[in-house]
C-alpha positions as CSV (number, residue, x, y, z in Angstrom):
1,M,95.9,110.0,127.6
2,Y,92.9,112.1,127.7
3,Y,89.6,113.1,125.8
4,H,89.7,116.6,124.1
5,T,87.1,118.7,122.3
6,S,87.6,122.1,121.0
7,S,84.2,123.2,121.8
8,W,84.0,125.0,125.0
9,P,81.4,125.1,126.9
10,T,80.7,121.5,125.8
11,S,77.3,120.3,124.7
12,S,75.8,117.2,123.5
13,S,77.0,118.1,119.7
14,S,80.8,118.6,121.1
15,K,83.2,116.2,118.9
16,W,85.8,114.6,120.7
17,S,89.3,112.9,120.1
18,I,91.7,111.1,122.0
19,Y,95.3,112.4,122.6
20,Y,98.2,111.7,124.6
21,Q,101.4,113.6,125.9
22,V,104.7,112.5,127.0
23,S,106.9,114.2,129.7
24,R,110.8,113.4,129.9
25,D,111.4,115.3,133.2
26,S,108.9,113.8,135.7
27,G,105.8,116.0,134.6
28,K,107.8,119.5,134.5
29,T,107.3,119.8,130.8
30,W,105.3,117.8,128.2
31,S,105.3,117.3,124.6
32,S,102.8,118.6,122.1
33,P,99.6,116.6,122.3
34,I,99.6,113.6,119.8
35,R,96.3,112.5,118.4
36,V,95.2,108.7,119.0
37,S,91.9,108.4,117.8
38,D,91.4,108.2,114.0
39,T,88.1,110.2,114.0
40,T,86.2,112.9,116.1
41,F,83.1,111.5,117.8
42,L,80.0,112.5,119.9
43,D,79.8,111.7,123.6
44,K,77.2,109.0,123.8
45,A,77.5,108.4,127.5
46,P,74.1,108.2,129.1
47,S,72.7,111.5,130.6
48,S,72.5,109.7,133.7
49,T,76.2,109.8,134.2
50,N,76.4,113.6,133.6
51,G,78.6,113.2,130.4
52,F,81.1,110.7,132.1
53,M,82.6,108.8,129.3
54,G,83.7,105.9,131.5
55,D,86.9,104.3,132.9
56,Y,87.5,102.2,129.9
57,H,90.6,103.5,128.5
58,M,94.2,102.3,128.9
59,I,97.7,103.2,127.6
60,V,100.7,100.7,127.6
61,T,104.0,100.9,125.8
62,D,106.8,98.6,124.8
63,S,110.1,99.4,123.2
64,Y,108.4,99.8,119.8
65,F,104.7,100.7,120.0
66,V,102.2,102.6,122.1
67,Y,98.9,100.6,122.6
68,V,95.8,102.5,123.4
69,I,92.1,101.5,124.4
70,W,89.4,104.1,124.9
71,S,85.6,104.3,124.5
72,D,83.7,106.6,122.2
73,G,80.4,106.9,120.6
74,R,81.3,107.3,116.9
75,D,78.7,104.4,115.9
76,G,75.9,105.7,118.3
77,N,76.9,103.5,121.1
78,Q,79.7,103.9,123.8
79,N,82.0,101.1,122.3
80,L,85.6,100.2,122.9
81,Y,88.3,101.0,120.3
82,F,92.0,100.2,120.0
83,S,95.1,101.9,118.3
84,K,98.6,100.9,117.9
85,A,101.1,103.3,116.9
86,P,105.0,103.0,116.4
87,I,107.2,105.1,118.9
88,N,110.5,106.7,118.1
89,V,113.2,106.6,121.1
90,V,114.6,109.9,121.9
91,V,118.0,109.6,123.5
92,N,119.6,112.1,125.5
93,Y,123.5,111.4,125.6
94,E,126.9,112.7,126.6
95,K,129.3,112.9,123.6
96,S,132.5,110.8,124.3
97,N,135.9,110.6,122.7
98,L,136.5,107.1,122.8
99,T,139.8,105.4,122.7
100,S,140.8,101.7,123.0
101,Y,143.9,100.0,124.2
102,N,143.3,96.5,122.9
103,E,140.6,95.9,125.3
104,E,137.6,94.0,124.1
105,F,134.4,95.7,124.3
106,K,130.7,95.2,123.2
107,I,128.5,97.4,121.1
108,Y,124.6,97.4,121.7
109,S,121.7,99.2,120.0
110,V,119.7,101.8,121.8
111,D,117.2,99.2,122.2
112,G,119.6,96.9,124.0
113,R,120.1,94.2,121.1
114,F,123.8,93.0,121.0
115,I,125.5,94.0,117.9
116,G,129.0,92.7,118.4
117,K,132.5,92.4,120.1
118,F,135.5,94.5,119.0
119,K,138.9,95.1,120.1
120,N,139.8,98.1,117.7
121,L,137.6,101.2,117.1
122,N,138.9,101.2,113.6
123,D,137.2,97.8,113.0
124,I,133.7,98.9,113.6
125,R,131.5,99.7,110.6
126,L,128.0,101.0,111.9
127,K,125.3,103.0,110.3
128,K,125.5,106.5,111.8
129,G,123.6,106.5,115.1
130,I,123.8,106.3,118.9
131,Y,125.1,103.1,120.5
132,I,125.7,101.8,123.9
133,I,129.2,100.4,124.4
134,K,130.5,98.3,127.5
135,S,133.7,97.0,128.5
136,K,135.2,95.4,131.8
137,N,136.6,98.7,132.7
138,W,134.0,101.3,131.5
139,I,130.5,101.8,129.9
140,L,129.3,104.8,128.3
141,K,126.9,106.2,130.5
142,K,124.0,108.9,130.7
143,V,121.9,107.3,128.2
144,Q,118.3,108.0,129.0
145,F,115.1,107.0,127.3
146,A,111.9,109.0,126.4
147,L,109.0,107.9,124.3
148,F,107.8,110.1,121.5
149,N,105.5,109.6,118.4
150,K,106.8,111.3,115.2
């Protein structure tokens, strides 16, 4: 999460926004910037701080949302603001041809919710999508999660 302005060099009339980016590969590459703040704002930090806008920003995620807190000067003071946005789970997976030999297995959604127990692949009636399948003897592996907005 970071403050961004398209004006360079910056000045007291520079309009700022809050953005965040996501990396799925430990920082080797990054997603396109995603805007968090709902409006641009002026830096209202006191001149004695040399334009430092403060440490009052935080980003936290759970399985469904990204929560962001930041400070900006949109109303003439340096106040705190909050934004909550839904996130999508992007899954990298290895395609598998599954066969079942009357062995019971369990199916879970990508976010870990239990869907059901089955003995025969032909009995499964699920919406098109990606699922995690477990049995006593095998598990579909190589499921990795990354967070993205839109």
